[in-house]
PyMOL CGO cylinders between C-alpha atoms (Angstrom):
from pymol import cmd
from pymol.cgo import CYLINDER

trace = [
    CYLINDER, 24.05, -0.29, 27.71, 21.34, -2.68, 26.56, 0.3, 1, 1, 1, 1, 1, 1,
    CYLINDER, 21.34, -2.68, 26.56, 22.63, -5.55, 24.41, 0.3, 1, 1, 1, 1, 1, 1,
    CYLINDER, 22.63, -5.55, 24.41, 20.24, -7.77, 22.47, 0.3, 1, 1, 1, 1, 1, 1,
    CYLINDER, 20.24, -7.77, 22.47, 21.24, -11.40, 21.87, 0.3, 1, 1, 1, 1, 1, 1,
    CYLINDER, 21.24, -11.40, 21.87, 19.61, -13.14, 18.89, 0.3, 1, 1, 1, 1, 1, 1,
    CYLINDER, 19.61, -13.14, 18.89, 20.18, -16.91, 18.95, 0.3, 1, 1, 1, 1, 1, 1,
    CYLINDER, 20.18, -16.91, 18.95, 19.07, -19.18, 16.10, 0.3, 1, 1, 1, 1, 1, 1,
    CYLINDER, 19.07, -19.18, 16.10, 16.06, -21.10, 17.47, 0.3, 1, 1, 1, 1, 1, 1,
    CYLINDER, 16.06, -21.10, 17.47, 14.41, -22.51, 14.36, 0.3, 1, 1, 1, 1, 1, 1,
    CYLINDER, 14.41, -22.51, 14.36, 12.89, -25.72, 15.65, 0.3, 1, 1, 1, 1, 1, 1,
    CYLINDER, 12.89, -25.72, 15.65, 10.46, -26.54, 18.49, 0.3, 1, 1, 1, 1, 1, 1,
    CYLINDER, 10.46, -26.54, 18.49, 13.13, -28.57, 20.35, 0.3, 1, 1, 1, 1, 1, 1,
    CYLINDER, 13.13, -28.57, 20.35, 16.92, -28.23, 20.43, 0.3, 1, 1, 1, 1, 1, 1,
    CYLINDER, 16.92, -28.23, 20.43, 18.84, -29.84, 17.56, 0.3, 1, 1, 1, 1, 1, 1,
    CYLINDER, 18.84, -29.84, 17.56, 22.63, -29.88, 17.22, 0.3, 1, 1, 1, 1, 1, 1,
    CYLINDER, 22.63, -29.88, 17.22, 23.83, -28.00, 14.16, 0.3, 1, 1, 1, 1, 1, 1,
    CYLINDER, 23.83, -28.00, 14.16, 20.39, -26.44, 13.70, 0.3, 1, 1, 1, 1, 1, 1,
    CYLINDER, 20.39, -26.44, 13.70, 20.08, -24.21, 16.76, 0.3, 1, 1, 1, 1, 1, 1,
    CYLINDER, 20.08, -24.21, 16.76, 22.32, -22.11, 18.97, 0.3, 1, 1, 1, 1, 1, 1,
    CYLINDER, 22.32, -22.11, 18.97, 23.28, -24.12, 22.05, 0.3, 1, 1, 1, 1, 1, 1,
    CYLINDER, 23.28, -24.12, 22.05, 22.23, -22.99, 25.51, 0.3, 1, 1, 1, 1, 1, 1,
    CYLINDER, 22.23, -22.99, 25.51, 25.90, -23.27, 26.55, 0.3, 1, 1, 1, 1, 1, 1,
    CYLINDER, 25.90, -23.27, 26.55, 27.02, -20.72, 23.95, 0.3, 1, 1, 1, 1, 1, 1,
    CYLINDER, 27.02, -20.72, 23.95, 24.12, -18.37, 24.68, 0.3, 1, 1, 1, 1, 1, 1,
    CYLINDER, 24.12, -18.37, 24.68, 24.80, -18.59, 28.42, 0.3, 1, 1, 1, 1, 1, 1,
    CYLINDER, 24.80, -18.59, 28.42, 28.52, -17.92, 27.97, 0.3, 1, 1, 1, 1, 1, 1,
    CYLINDER, 28.52, -17.92, 27.97, 27.89, -14.80, 25.88, 0.3, 1, 1, 1, 1, 1, 1,
    CYLINDER, 27.89, -14.80, 25.88, 25.24, -13.51, 28.30, 0.3, 1, 1, 1, 1, 1, 1,
    CYLINDER, 25.24, -13.51, 28.30, 27.43, -14.12, 31.36, 0.3, 1, 1, 1, 1, 1, 1,
    CYLINDER, 27.43, -14.12, 31.36, 30.40, -12.40, 29.71, 0.3, 1, 1, 1, 1, 1, 1,
    CYLINDER, 30.40, -12.40, 29.71, 28.28, -9.29, 29.11, 0.3, 1, 1, 1, 1, 1, 1,
    CYLINDER, 28.28, -9.29, 29.11, 26.53, -9.26, 32.50, 0.3, 1, 1, 1, 1, 1, 1,
    CYLINDER, 26.53, -9.26, 32.50, 29.76, -9.41, 34.51, 0.3, 1, 1, 1, 1, 1, 1,
    CYLINDER, 29.76, -9.41, 34.51, 30.92, -6.36, 32.52, 0.3, 1, 1, 1, 1, 1, 1,
    CYLINDER, 30.92, -6.36, 32.52, 27.82, -4.41, 33.50, 0.3, 1, 1, 1, 1, 1, 1,
    CYLINDER, 27.82, -4.41, 33.50, 25.69, -4.71, 30.36, 0.3, 1, 1, 1, 1, 1, 1,
    CYLINDER, 25.69, -4.71, 30.36, 21.93, -5.23, 30.48, 0.3, 1, 1, 1, 1, 1, 1,
    CYLINDER, 21.93, -5.23, 30.48, 21.19, -8.35, 28.41, 0.3, 1, 1, 1, 1, 1, 1,
    CYLINDER, 21.19, -8.35, 28.41, 18.01, -9.08, 26.45, 0.3, 1, 1, 1, 1, 1, 1,
    CYLINDER, 18.01, -9.08, 26.45, 17.57, -12.46, 24.74, 0.3, 1, 1, 1, 1, 1, 1,
    CYLINDER, 17.57, -12.46, 24.74, 14.98, -12.72, 22.02, 0.3, 1, 1, 1, 1, 1, 1,
    CYLINDER, 14.98, -12.72, 22.02, 13.57, -14.38, 18.94, 0.3, 1, 1, 1, 1, 1, 1,
    CYLINDER, 13.57, -14.38, 18.94, 10.22, -14.38, 17.12, 0.3, 1, 1, 1, 1, 1, 1,
    CYLINDER, 10.22, -14.38, 17.12, 7.74, -17.22, 16.61, 0.3, 1, 1, 1, 1, 1, 1,
    CYLINDER, 7.74, -17.22, 16.61, 8.82, -19.56, 13.83, 0.3, 1, 1, 1, 1, 1, 1,
    CYLINDER, 8.82, -19.56, 13.83, 7.54, -22.36, 11.65, 0.3, 1, 1, 1, 1, 1, 1,
    CYLINDER, 7.54, -22.36, 11.65, 6.22, -20.72, 8.47, 0.3, 1, 1, 1, 1, 1, 1,
    CYLINDER, 6.22, -20.72, 8.47, 2.86, -22.32, 7.65, 0.3, 1, 1, 1, 1, 1, 1,
    CYLINDER, 2.86, -22.32, 7.65, 3.15, -24.45, 10.82, 0.3, 1, 1, 1, 1, 1, 1,
    CYLINDER, 3.15, -24.45, 10.82, 3.79, -21.68, 13.31, 0.3, 1, 1, 1, 1, 1, 1,
    CYLINDER, 3.79, -21.68, 13.31, 5.10, -22.62, 16.74, 0.3, 1, 1, 1, 1, 1, 1,
    CYLINDER, 5.10, -22.62, 16.74, 5.49, -20.54, 19.85, 0.3, 1, 1, 1, 1, 1, 1,
    CYLINDER, 5.49, -20.54, 19.85, 8.93, -19.19, 20.65, 0.3, 1, 1, 1, 1, 1, 1,
    CYLINDER, 8.93, -19.19, 20.65, 7.84, -18.95, 24.28, 0.3, 1, 1, 1, 1, 1, 1,
    CYLINDER, 7.84, -18.95, 24.28, 7.60, -22.75, 24.31, 0.3, 1, 1, 1, 1, 1, 1,
    CYLINDER, 7.60, -22.75, 24.31, 11.06, -23.05, 22.74, 0.3, 1, 1, 1, 1, 1, 1,
    CYLINDER, 11.06, -23.05, 22.74, 12.50, -20.64, 25.34, 0.3, 1, 1, 1, 1, 1, 1,
    CYLINDER, 12.50, -20.64, 25.34, 10.96, -22.76, 28.09, 0.3, 1, 1, 1, 1, 1, 1,
    CYLINDER, 10.96, -22.76, 28.09, 12.12, -26.09, 26.65, 0.3, 1, 1, 1, 1, 1, 1,
    CYLINDER, 12.12, -26.09, 26.65, 15.71, -24.86, 26.32, 0.3, 1, 1, 1, 1, 1, 1,
    CYLINDER, 15.71, -24.86, 26.32, 15.88, -23.36, 29.81, 0.3, 1, 1, 1, 1, 1, 1,
    CYLINDER, 15.88, -23.36, 29.81, 16.29, -19.76, 28.65, 0.3, 1, 1, 1, 1, 1, 1,
    CYLINDER, 16.29, -19.76, 28.65, 13.92, -18.19, 31.22, 0.3, 1, 1, 1, 1, 1, 1,
    CYLINDER, 13.92, -18.19, 31.22, 15.91, -19.89, 33.99, 0.3, 1, 1, 1, 1, 1, 1,
    CYLINDER, 15.91, -19.89, 33.99, 19.16, -18.56, 32.49, 0.3, 1, 1, 1, 1, 1, 1,
    CYLINDER, 19.16, -18.56, 32.49, 17.64, -15.07, 32.34, 0.3, 1, 1, 1, 1, 1, 1,
    CYLINDER, 17.64, -15.07, 32.34, 16.53, -15.23, 35.99, 0.3, 1, 1, 1, 1, 1, 1,
    CYLINDER, 16.53, -15.23, 35.99, 20.00, -16.29, 37.09, 0.3, 1, 1, 1, 1, 1, 1,
    CYLINDER, 20.00, -16.29, 37.09, 21.62, -13.40, 35.22, 0.3, 1, 1, 1, 1, 1, 1,
    CYLINDER, 21.62, -13.40, 35.22, 18.86, -10.80, 35.74, 0.3, 1, 1, 1, 1, 1, 1,
    CYLINDER, 18.86, -10.80, 35.74, 18.46, -10.69, 31.97, 0.3, 1, 1, 1, 1, 1, 1,
    CYLINDER, 18.46, -10.69, 31.97, 15.26, -10.19, 29.99, 0.3, 1, 1, 1, 1, 1, 1,
    CYLINDER, 15.26, -10.19, 29.99, 13.60, -12.60, 27.53, 0.3, 1, 1, 1, 1, 1, 1,
    CYLINDER, 13.60, -12.60, 27.53, 11.50, -11.16, 24.69, 0.3, 1, 1, 1, 1, 1, 1,
    CYLINDER, 11.50, -11.16, 24.69, 9.31, -12.86, 22.11, 0.3, 1, 1, 1, 1, 1, 1,
    CYLINDER, 9.31, -12.86, 22.11, 9.72, -10.41, 19.23, 0.3, 1, 1, 1, 1, 1, 1,
    CYLINDER, 9.72, -10.41, 19.23, 6.42, -11.49, 17.65, 0.3, 1, 1, 1, 1, 1, 1,
    CYLINDER, 6.42, -11.49, 17.65, 4.57, -9.53, 20.31, 0.3, 1, 1, 1, 1, 1, 1,
    CYLINDER, 4.57, -9.53, 20.31, 6.53, -6.28, 20.28, 0.3, 1, 1, 1, 1, 1, 1,
    CYLINDER, 6.53, -6.28, 20.28, 5.52, -3.15, 18.38, 0.3, 1, 1, 1, 1, 1, 1,
    CYLINDER, 5.52, -3.15, 18.38, 6.51, -3.32, 14.71, 0.3, 1, 1, 1, 1, 1, 1,
    CYLINDER, 6.51, -3.32, 14.71, 8.12, -0.59, 12.66, 0.3, 1, 1, 1, 1, 1, 1,
    CYLINDER, 8.12, -0.59, 12.66, 7.89, -0.66, 8.88, 0.3, 1, 1, 1, 1, 1, 1,
    CYLINDER, 7.89, -0.66, 8.88, 11.28, -0.93, 7.19, 0.3, 1, 1, 1, 1, 1, 1,
    CYLINDER, 11.28, -0.93, 7.19, 11.07, 0.17, 3.58, 0.3, 1, 1, 1, 1, 1, 1,
    CYLINDER, 11.07, 0.17, 3.58, 12.77, -2.15, 1.14, 0.3, 1, 1, 1, 1, 1, 1,
    CYLINDER, 12.77, -2.15, 1.14, 13.23, -1.52, -2.58, 0.3, 1, 1, 1, 1, 1, 1,
    CYLINDER, 13.23, -1.52, -2.58, 13.31, -4.68, -4.68, 0.3, 1, 1, 1, 1, 1, 1,
    CYLINDER, 13.31, -4.68, -4.68, 13.51, -3.71, -8.34, 0.3, 1, 1, 1, 1, 1, 1,
    CYLINDER, 13.51, -3.71, -8.34, 10.41, -1.58, -8.97, 0.3, 1, 1, 1, 1, 1, 1,
    CYLINDER, 10.41, -1.58, -8.97, 8.69, -2.83, -5.84, 0.3, 1, 1, 1, 1, 1, 1,
    CYLINDER, 8.69, -2.83, -5.84, 8.62, -1.00, -2.54, 0.3, 1, 1, 1, 1, 1, 1,
    CYLINDER, 8.62, -1.00, -2.54, 8.02, -3.36, 0.35, 0.3, 1, 1, 1, 1, 1, 1,
    CYLINDER, 8.02, -3.36, 0.35, 7.08, -2.47, 3.91, 0.3, 1, 1, 1, 1, 1, 1,
    CYLINDER, 7.08, -2.47, 3.91, 8.71, -5.09, 6.14, 0.3, 1, 1, 1, 1, 1, 1,
    CYLINDER, 8.71, -5.09, 6.14, 7.41, -5.29, 9.73, 0.3, 1, 1, 1, 1, 1, 1,
    CYLINDER, 7.41, -5.29, 9.73, 10.41, -5.37, 12.06, 0.3, 1, 1, 1, 1, 1, 1,
    CYLINDER, 10.41, -5.37, 12.06, 10.55, -4.96, 15.86, 0.3, 1, 1, 1, 1, 1, 1,
    CYLINDER, 10.55, -4.96, 15.86, 10.80, -1.26, 16.71, 0.3, 1, 1, 1, 1, 1, 1,
    CYLINDER, 10.80, -1.26, 16.71, 12.42, -2.41, 19.94, 0.3, 1, 1, 1, 1, 1, 1,
    CYLINDER, 12.42, -2.41, 19.94, 15.52, -3.59, 18.02, 0.3, 1, 1, 1, 1, 1, 1,
    CYLINDER, 15.52, -3.59, 18.02, 15.79, -0.46, 15.92, 0.3, 1, 1, 1, 1, 1, 1,
    CYLINDER, 15.79, -0.46, 15.92, 15.16, 2.12, 18.66, 0.3, 1, 1, 1, 1, 1, 1,
    CYLINDER, 15.16, 2.12, 18.66, 15.60, 0.69, 22.14, 0.3, 1, 1, 1, 1, 1, 1,
    CYLINDER, 15.60, 0.69, 22.14, 18.83, -1.34, 22.26, 0.3, 1, 1, 1, 1, 1, 1,
    CYLINDER, 18.83, -1.34, 22.26, 22.40, -0.08, 22.16, 0.3, 1, 1, 1, 1, 1, 1,
    CYLINDER, 22.40, -0.08, 22.16, 23.98, -3.10, 20.49, 0.3, 1, 1, 1, 1, 1, 1,
    CYLINDER, 23.98, -3.10, 20.49, 22.85, -6.24, 18.67, 0.3, 1, 1, 1, 1, 1, 1,
    CYLINDER, 22.85, -6.24, 18.67, 24.68, -9.57, 18.76, 0.3, 1, 1, 1, 1, 1, 1,
    CYLINDER, 24.68, -9.57, 18.76, 23.54, -12.33, 16.44, 0.3, 1, 1, 1, 1, 1, 1,
    CYLINDER, 23.54, -12.33, 16.44, 24.47, -15.85, 17.59, 0.3, 1, 1, 1, 1, 1, 1,
    CYLINDER, 24.47, -15.85, 17.59, 23.84, -18.23, 14.68, 0.3, 1, 1, 1, 1, 1, 1,
    CYLINDER, 23.84, -18.23, 14.68, 25.21, -21.67, 13.90, 0.3, 1, 1, 1, 1, 1, 1,
    CYLINDER, 25.21, -21.67, 13.90, 27.06, -22.46, 10.63, 0.3, 1, 1, 1, 1, 1, 1,
    CYLINDER, 27.06, -22.46, 10.63, 24.80, -24.46, 8.36, 0.3, 1, 1, 1, 1, 1, 1,
    CYLINDER, 24.80, -24.46, 8.36, 24.02, -25.08, 4.74, 0.3, 1, 1, 1, 1, 1, 1,
    CYLINDER, 24.02, -25.08, 4.74, 20.74, -23.70, 3.43, 0.3, 1, 1, 1, 1, 1, 1,
    CYLINDER, 20.74, -23.70, 3.43, 18.76, -24.90, 0.44, 0.3, 1, 1, 1, 1, 1, 1,
    CYLINDER, 18.76, -24.90, 0.44, 17.82, -21.36, -0.66, 0.3, 1, 1, 1, 1, 1, 1,
    CYLINDER, 17.82, -21.36, -0.66, 20.68, -19.12, 0.49, 0.3, 1, 1, 1, 1, 1, 1,
    CYLINDER, 20.68, -19.12, 0.49, 23.61, -21.62, 0.32, 0.3, 1, 1, 1, 1, 1, 1,
    CYLINDER, 23.61, -21.62, 0.32, 24.67, -20.81, 3.91, 0.3, 1, 1, 1, 1, 1, 1,
    CYLINDER, 24.67, -20.81, 3.91, 22.87, -19.56, 6.99, 0.3, 1, 1, 1, 1, 1, 1,
    CYLINDER, 22.87, -19.56, 6.99, 25.01, -17.60, 9.42, 0.3, 1, 1, 1, 1, 1, 1,
    CYLINDER, 25.01, -17.60, 9.42, 25.40, -13.98, 10.57, 0.3, 1, 1, 1, 1, 1, 1,
    CYLINDER, 25.40, -13.98, 10.57, 23.48, -12.21, 7.78, 0.3, 1, 1, 1, 1, 1, 1,
    CYLINDER, 23.48, -12.21, 7.78, 20.64, -14.73, 7.53, 0.3, 1, 1, 1, 1, 1, 1,
    CYLINDER, 20.64, -14.73, 7.53, 19.95, -15.09, 11.27, 0.3, 1, 1, 1, 1, 1, 1,
    CYLINDER, 19.95, -15.09, 11.27, 17.98, -11.81, 11.40, 0.3, 1, 1, 1, 1, 1, 1,
    CYLINDER, 17.98, -11.81, 11.40, 15.34, -13.32, 9.10, 0.3, 1, 1, 1, 1, 1, 1,
    CYLINDER, 15.34, -13.32, 9.10, 13.94, -14.76, 12.33, 0.3, 1, 1, 1, 1, 1, 1,
    CYLINDER, 13.94, -14.76, 12.33, 13.38, -11.25, 13.71, 0.3, 1, 1, 1, 1, 1, 1,
    CYLINDER, 13.38, -11.25, 13.71, 10.63, -10.57, 11.16, 0.3, 1, 1, 1, 1, 1, 1,
    CYLINDER, 10.63, -10.57, 11.16, 7.72, -10.90, 13.51, 0.3, 1, 1, 1, 1, 1, 1,
    CYLINDER, 7.72, -10.90, 13.51, 5.23, -12.92, 11.49, 0.3, 1, 1, 1, 1, 1, 1,
    CYLINDER, 5.23, -12.92, 11.49, 6.35, -16.30, 10.03, 0.3, 1, 1, 1, 1, 1, 1,
    CYLINDER, 6.35, -16.30, 10.03, 3.81, -16.07, 7.18, 0.3, 1, 1, 1, 1, 1, 1,
    CYLINDER, 3.81, -16.07, 7.18, 5.25, -12.68, 6.16, 0.3, 1, 1, 1, 1, 1, 1,
    CYLINDER, 5.25, -12.68, 6.16, 8.73, -14.24, 6.01, 0.3, 1, 1, 1, 1, 1, 1,
    CYLINDER, 8.73, -14.24, 6.01, 7.43, -16.82, 3.54, 0.3, 1, 1, 1, 1, 1, 1,
    CYLINDER, 7.43, -16.82, 3.54, 6.01, -14.09, 1.27, 0.3, 1, 1, 1, 1, 1, 1,
    CYLINDER, 6.01, -14.09, 1.27, 9.29, -12.17, 1.39, 0.3, 1, 1, 1, 1, 1, 1,
    CYLINDER, 9.29, -12.17, 1.39, 11.48, -15.08, 0.22, 0.3, 1, 1, 1, 1, 1, 1,
    CYLINDER, 11.48, -15.08, 0.22, 11.75, -13.76, -3.39, 0.3, 1, 1, 1, 1, 1, 1,
    CYLINDER, 11.75, -13.76, -3.39, 13.22, -10.53, -1.98, 0.3, 1, 1, 1, 1, 1, 1,
    CYLINDER, 13.22, -10.53, -1.98, 15.49, -12.14, 0.60, 0.3, 1, 1, 1, 1, 1, 1,
    CYLINDER, 15.49, -12.14, 0.60, 18.71, -10.31, -0.35, 0.3, 1, 1, 1, 1, 1, 1,
    CYLINDER, 18.71, -10.31, -0.35, 17.10, -6.86, -0.43, 0.3, 1, 1, 1, 1, 1, 1,
    CYLINDER, 17.10, -6.86, -0.43, 15.25, -7.42, 2.85, 0.3, 1, 1, 1, 1, 1, 1,
    CYLINDER, 15.25, -7.42, 2.85, 18.32, -8.71, 4.69, 0.3, 1, 1, 1, 1, 1, 1,
    CYLINDER, 18.32, -8.71, 4.69, 20.42, -5.82, 3.40, 0.3, 1, 1, 1, 1, 1, 1,
    CYLINDER, 20.42, -5.82, 3.40, 18.00, -3.20, 4.72, 0.3, 1, 1, 1, 1, 1, 1,
    CYLINDER, 18.00, -3.20, 4.72, 17.31, -5.00, 8.01, 0.3, 1, 1, 1, 1, 1, 1,
    CYLINDER, 17.31, -5.00, 8.01, 20.97, -5.62, 8.85, 0.3, 1, 1, 1, 1, 1, 1,
    CYLINDER, 20.97, -5.62, 8.85, 22.10, -2.09, 7.99, 0.3, 1, 1, 1, 1, 1, 1,
    CYLINDER, 22.10, -2.09, 7.99, 19.54, -0.66, 10.45, 0.3, 1, 1, 1, 1, 1, 1,
    CYLINDER, 19.54, -0.66, 10.45, 20.71, -2.72, 13.44, 0.3, 1, 1, 1, 1, 1, 1,
    CYLINDER, 20.71, -2.72, 13.44, 22.61, -0.82, 16.16, 0.3, 1, 1, 1, 1, 1, 1,
    CYLINDER, 22.61, -0.82, 16.16, 26.28, -1.83, 16.56, 0.3, 1, 1, 1, 1, 1, 1,
    CYLINDER, 26.28, -1.83, 16.56, 25.77, -5.29, 15.06, 0.3, 1, 1, 1, 1, 1, 1,
    CYLINDER, 25.77, -5.29, 15.06, 28.23, -8.02, 16.03, 0.3, 1, 1, 1, 1, 1, 1,
    CYLINDER, 28.23, -8.02, 16.03, 28.27, -11.75, 15.38, 0.3, 1, 1, 1, 1, 1, 1,
    CYLINDER, 28.27, -11.75, 15.38, 29.29, -14.68, 17.54, 0.3, 1, 1, 1, 1, 1, 1,
    CYLINDER, 29.29, -14.68, 17.54, 28.95, -17.85, 15.49, 0.3, 1, 1, 1, 1, 1, 1,
    CYLINDER, 28.95, -17.85, 15.49, 28.40, -20.95, 17.63, 0.3, 1, 1, 1, 1, 1, 1,
    CYLINDER, 28.40, -20.95, 17.63, 30.54, -23.40, 15.68, 0.3, 1, 1, 1, 1, 1, 1,
    CYLINDER, 30.54, -23.40, 15.68, 30.59, -26.29, 18.13, 0.3, 1, 1, 1, 1, 1, 1,
    CYLINDER, 30.59, -26.29, 18.13, 28.31, -28.04, 15.65, 0.3, 1, 1, 1, 1, 1, 1,
    CYLINDER, 28.31, -28.04, 15.65, 27.44, -27.17, 12.05, 0.3, 1, 1, 1, 1, 1, 1,
    CYLINDER, 27.44, -27.17, 12.05, 24.90, -28.62, 9.65, 0.3, 1, 1, 1, 1, 1, 1,
    CYLINDER, 24.90, -28.62, 9.65, 25.73, -30.30, 6.35, 0.3, 1, 1, 1, 1, 1, 1,
    CYLINDER, 25.73, -30.30, 6.35, 23.81, -31.79, 3.42, 0.3, 1, 1, 1, 1, 1, 1,
    CYLINDER, 23.81, -31.79, 3.42, 20.34, -30.17, 3.15, 0.3, 1, 1, 1, 1, 1, 1,
    CYLINDER, 20.34, -30.17, 3.15, 19.77, -27.48, 5.86, 0.3, 1, 1, 1, 1, 1, 1,
    CYLINDER, 19.77, -27.48, 5.86, 18.56, -25.33, 7.46, 0.3, 1, 1, 1, 1, 1, 1,
    CYLINDER, 18.56, -25.33, 7.46, 16.50, -27.60, 9.73, 0.3, 1, 1, 1, 1, 1, 1,
    CYLINDER, 16.50, -27.60, 9.73, 17.22, -31.11, 8.48, 0.3, 1, 1, 1, 1, 1, 1,
    CYLINDER, 17.22, -31.11, 8.48, 20.65, -32.40, 7.61, 0.3, 1, 1, 1, 1, 1, 1,
    CYLINDER, 20.65, -32.40, 7.61, 23.73, -33.95, 9.15, 0.3, 1, 1, 1, 1, 1, 1,
    CYLINDER, 23.73, -33.95, 9.15, 25.16, -32.32, 12.28, 0.3, 1, 1, 1, 1, 1, 1,
    CYLINDER, 25.16, -32.32, 12.28, 28.95, -32.09, 12.09, 0.3, 1, 1, 1, 1, 1, 1,
    CYLINDER, 28.95, -32.09, 12.09, 31.20, -31.50, 15.10, 0.3, 1, 1, 1, 1, 1, 1,
    CYLINDER, 31.20, -31.50, 15.10, 33.37, -28.44, 14.32, 0.3, 1, 1, 1, 1, 1, 1,
    CYLINDER, 33.37, -28.44, 14.32, 34.51, -27.11, 17.72, 0.3, 1, 1, 1, 1, 1, 1,
    CYLINDER, 34.51, -27.11, 17.72, 35.12, -23.48, 16.80, 0.3, 1, 1, 1, 1, 1, 1,
    CYLINDER, 35.12, -23.48, 16.80, 33.76, -20.05, 17.68, 0.3, 1, 1, 1, 1, 1, 1,
    CYLINDER, 33.76, -20.05, 17.68, 33.92, -17.01, 15.42, 0.3, 1, 1, 1, 1, 1, 1,
    CYLINDER, 33.92, -17.01, 15.42, 33.49, -13.44, 16.70, 0.3, 1, 1, 1, 1, 1, 1,
    CYLINDER, 33.49, -13.44, 16.70, 33.25, -10.42, 14.38, 0.3, 1, 1, 1, 1, 1, 1,
    CYLINDER, 33.25, -10.42, 14.38, 32.13, -6.80, 14.45, 0.3, 1, 1, 1, 1, 1, 1,
    CYLINDER, 32.13, -6.80, 14.45, 31.05, -7.06, 10.80, 0.3, 1, 1, 1, 1, 1, 1,
    CYLINDER, 31.05, -7.06, 10.80, 28.31, -9.48, 9.75, 0.3, 1, 1, 1, 1, 1, 1,
    CYLINDER, 28.31, -9.48, 9.75, 29.50, -9.77, 6.15, 0.3, 1, 1, 1, 1, 1, 1,
    CYLINDER, 29.50, -9.77, 6.15, 33.08, -10.43, 7.24, 0.3, 1, 1, 1, 1, 1, 1,
    CYLINDER, 33.08, -10.43, 7.24, 31.81, -13.09, 9.66, 0.3, 1, 1, 1, 1, 1, 1,
    CYLINDER, 31.81, -13.09, 9.66, 30.02, -15.00, 6.91, 0.3, 1, 1, 1, 1, 1, 1,
]
cmd.load_cgo(trace, "trace")
């Protein structure tokens, strides 16, 4: 089976409490590989108005090297074929571009966020982490008023969605990218994204 791992990589360089650690990502990937699963690690370009390349983030964190060691695959979701997910928000009908690859070509989806406060959504964990799968950062910005409706439709379409929350560090105060990292030293695993949050 093909299992997609979605870390939270929301900054150009690794930050504690802001991004999934390489150690957590590696542990999850290794656990799956030794059990015979085919692992794919991916994320889309980020940065909103100041877009930055996820390929550079992958490289800076050592993810391609991890993938080579485990015979896993690394995918920048920004450059995969999109599928339009229809979202109803009041009287509006939105067409949200989402990677077809995630909806049609993987057998299971594991989101690996970190626990952090968020200025707009209060917290950012298992439900929110898939916001980063929307392929175009500028589209994400335009969809902010419809966040709840978009996340509901996106998450319900994911195949066998599970969550592993990397709680070694969390983020307090302002979030989701600036704030105070807090050492927590826990890990939370769930087969229900809402229950995880």
